[in-house]
C-alpha positions in Angstrom: -5.5 22.7 -25.1 -2.6 20.3 -24.5 -3.3 17.9 -21.6 -0.1 18.7 -19.7 -1.1 22.4 -19.7 -4.7 21.6 -18.7 -4.0 19.4 -15.7 -2.6 22.0 -13.3 -5.9 24.0 -13.6 -8.1 21.0 -13.5 -6.6 19.4 -10.4 -5.1 21.5 -7.7 -2.3 19.8 -5.7 -4.6 18.9 -2.8 -6.8 17.0 -5.3 -3.8 14.9 -6.5 -3.7 12.6 -3.4 -4.9 9.0 -3.5 -7.9 9.7 -1.2 -9.0 12.6 -3.4 -8.5 10.7 -6.6 -10.3 7.5 -5.4 -13.2 9.6 -4.0 -13.6 11.5 -7.3 -13.3 8.3 -9.4 -15.7 6.5 -7.2 -18.3 9.2 -7.7 -17.8 9.1 -11.4 -17.5 5.3 -12.0 -18.9 3.7 -8.9 -19.5 0.0 -9.6 -17.4 -0.2 -12.8 -14.4 -2.6 -12.4 -11.1 -1.0 -11.6 -8.9 -3.9 -10.4 -8.8 -7.6 -11.1 -6.3 -10.0 -9.6 -6.3 -13.5 -8.1 -10.0 -14.1 -8.7 -11.0 -10.8 -7.1 -12.5 -7.8 -8.9 -12.9 -4.4 -7.2 -15.0 -1.6 -8.4 -14.0 2.0 -8.1 -16.0 2.2 -4.9 -14.6 -1.0 -3.5 -11.1 0.2 -4.1 -11.8 3.4 -2.3 -13.3 1.5 0.6 -10.4 -1.0 0.7 -7.8 1.7 0.7 -9.5 3.7 3.5 -10.1 0.5 5.5 -6.5 -0.5 5.4 -5.4 3.0 6.2 -7.7 2.9 9.3 -6.1 -0.5 10.3 -2.6 0.9 10.0 -3.5 4.0 11.9 -5.2 1.9 14.7 -1.9 0.1 14.9 -0.1 3.3 15.6 1.4 4.0 12.2 1.5 7.7 11.2 2.1 9.7 8.0 5.7 9.4 7.0 6.2 6.0 8.7 7.7 3.3 6.4 5.8 0.1 6.0 7.6 -2.9 4.4 5.4 -5.2 2.2 6.7 -8.7 1.6 4.1 -10.2 -0.6 3.8 -11.7 -4.1 1.5 -10.3 -6.8 -1.9 -10.7 -5.2 -4.8 -8.6 -4.0 -3.3 -8.4 -0.5 -0.3 -6.5 -1.9 -2.6 -3.9 -3.5 -4.6 -3.6 -0.3 -1.5 -2.8 1.7 0.0 -0.5 -1.0 -3.2 1.5 -1.3 -3.6 1.7 2.5 -0.1 3.2 2.7 -0.9 5.8 0.0 -4.2 6.7 1.7 -2.6 7.3 5.1 0.6 8.9 3.8 2.9 6.0 4.7 5.9 5.2 2.7 5.5 1.8 1.1 8.6 -0.3 1.0 7.8 -3.2 -1.4 10.2 -6.1 -1.0 10.5 -8.7 -3.8 9.0 -12.0 -2.6 12.1 -13.8 -3.8 14.4 -12.0 -1.3 15.6 -14.2 1.5 18.2 -14.5 4.2 20.9 -11.7 4.6 19.4 -9.6 1.8 16.0 -9.6 3.5 17.6 -8.8 6.8 19.5 -5.9 5.2 16.3 -4.5 3.6 14.4 -4.7 6.9 17.2 -3.2 8.9 18.1 -0.4 6.5 14.8 0.6 4.9 13.6 2.5 8.0 10.4 0.4 8.0 8.7 0.3 11.4 6.2 -2.3 10.4 5.8 -5.2 7.9 2.9 -6.8 6.0 4.0 -10.3 5.1 2.3 -13.0 3.1 1.7 -16.2 5.2 3.7 -18.3 2.8 6.7 -16.0 3.2 6.7 -15.9 7.0 9.5 -18.5 7.1 11.8 -16.2 5.3 11.1 -13.5 7.8 11.8 -15.8 10.7 15.2 -16.6 9.2 16.0 -12.9 8.6 14.9 -11.5 12.0 12.6 -8.6 12.7 15.0 -5.7 13.1 13.3 -2.6 14.6 9.8 -3.5 13.4 7.0 -2.6 15.8 4.3 -4.6 14.0 4.2 -7.6 11.7 0.9 -8.5 9.9 
């Protein structure tokens, strides 16, 4: 059977969410490596736990499904933590290129609808110059 025709029967829509996928893959592949970046390697189980933990932190900060979370971060494990946490909780991730500064950054923060921001420490200066707009939380 063609893969495209098989998938709808194999995975119902409720099984196509990030939590469901990571739970299923964690059960199948557990300690096998899934992600490597910046000297860190996460197993399937680690990745599930990281995503759920970040989602819990975002929820504890008052973010809810459908909220937009801007992520100003270079290619590093922290970016993936935030991105997966968004997907787990149902937030809309708004990744912002780490090279964006000044008026362009201010524009993105003001017009993206983001209510919170995860920012890499080394990029915090760019944020100070651009302002916070309507952000409720900055991590």
